[in-house]
PLY file of the C-alpha trace (Angstrom):
ply
format ascii 1.0
element vertex 77
property float x
property float y
property float z
element edge 76
property int vertex1
property int vertex2
end_header
0.07 -0.18 -0.05
1.42 3.72 -0.74
0.27 6.95 0.26
-0.51 10.02 -2.37
-1.30 13.42 -0.88
-2.95 15.42 -3.20
-5.04 19.07 -2.50
-8.40 18.88 -4.31
-11.37 21.53 -3.83
-14.77 20.56 -2.61
-17.60 21.72 -5.15
-21.14 23.05 -4.31
-22.39 19.55 -4.88
-19.55 18.39 -2.22
-17.72 16.49 -4.81
-14.19 16.19 -5.36
-11.97 15.91 -8.67
-8.68 14.34 -8.55
-6.39 13.91 -11.37
-4.11 11.09 -10.49
-0.70 10.46 -11.92
-0.12 8.15 -14.73
1.71 5.48 -12.89
-1.54 4.69 -10.74
-3.53 1.71 -12.23
-6.89 1.31 -12.57
-9.23 -0.19 -9.93
-10.51 0.29 -6.66
-8.84 2.45 -3.78
-9.34 3.28 -0.70
-9.74 7.36 -0.23
-9.23 8.95 3.31
-10.46 12.54 3.09
-9.23 15.14 5.70
-10.33 18.53 6.57
-10.67 21.46 9.05
-14.43 22.54 9.52
-14.67 26.27 8.97
-15.18 27.73 12.23
-19.15 29.33 12.50
-19.30 32.86 11.21
-22.83 33.33 12.92
-21.03 33.45 16.21
-20.10 36.61 17.72
-17.27 36.40 20.55
-19.05 37.91 23.51
-16.38 39.33 26.37
-16.56 38.45 29.64
-17.42 41.19 32.09
-15.74 41.28 35.73
-18.29 40.96 38.15
-21.32 40.10 36.08
-22.34 37.30 38.48
-21.76 39.47 41.80
-24.09 38.56 44.38
-25.56 35.17 42.51
-22.74 32.66 44.42
-22.83 32.04 48.21
-20.13 30.46 49.74
-20.91 28.98 53.12
-19.02 29.66 56.35
-17.46 26.32 56.65
-16.31 25.75 53.28
-12.35 25.66 54.85
-13.09 23.62 57.34
-11.74 19.92 57.63
-13.85 17.40 56.04
-15.06 14.37 58.36
-13.37 11.13 58.30
-16.79 9.46 56.86
-16.58 11.89 53.84
-13.17 10.16 52.52
-14.01 6.32 53.66
-17.43 6.67 51.78
-19.30 5.42 54.71
-22.35 7.85 54.48
-22.21 7.71 50.93
0 1
1 2
2 3
3 4
4 5
5 6
6 7
7 8
8 9
9 10
10 11
11 12
12 13
13 14
14 15
15 16
16 17
17 18
18 19
19 20
20 21
21 22
22 23
23 24
24 25
25 26
26 27
27 28
28 29
29 30
30 31
31 32
32 33
33 34
34 35
35 36
36 37
37 38
38 39
39 40
40 41
41 42
42 43
43 44
44 45
45 46
46 47
47 48
48 49
49 50
50 51
51 52
52 53
53 54
54 55
55 56
56 57
57 58
58 59
59 60
60 61
61 62
62 63
63 64
64 65
65 66
66 67
67 68
68 69
69 70
70 71
71 72
72 73
73 74
74 75
75 76
């Protein structure tokens, strides 16, 4: 088996036409198509705004407290 890399254009009908070198014999071949999808142009980049979620998140007072041994052993799971 040999590999051959060619560049081709995809038509509006989603077809690819390739002209192969003369030393390739006719018959069945396996074709692998690699492509990079275009990024959607419909999306508009939204910038994050510092503090936009202020007051919407609460952290409990015991957040930094040590977890009980039952948490680590899975006894009360």
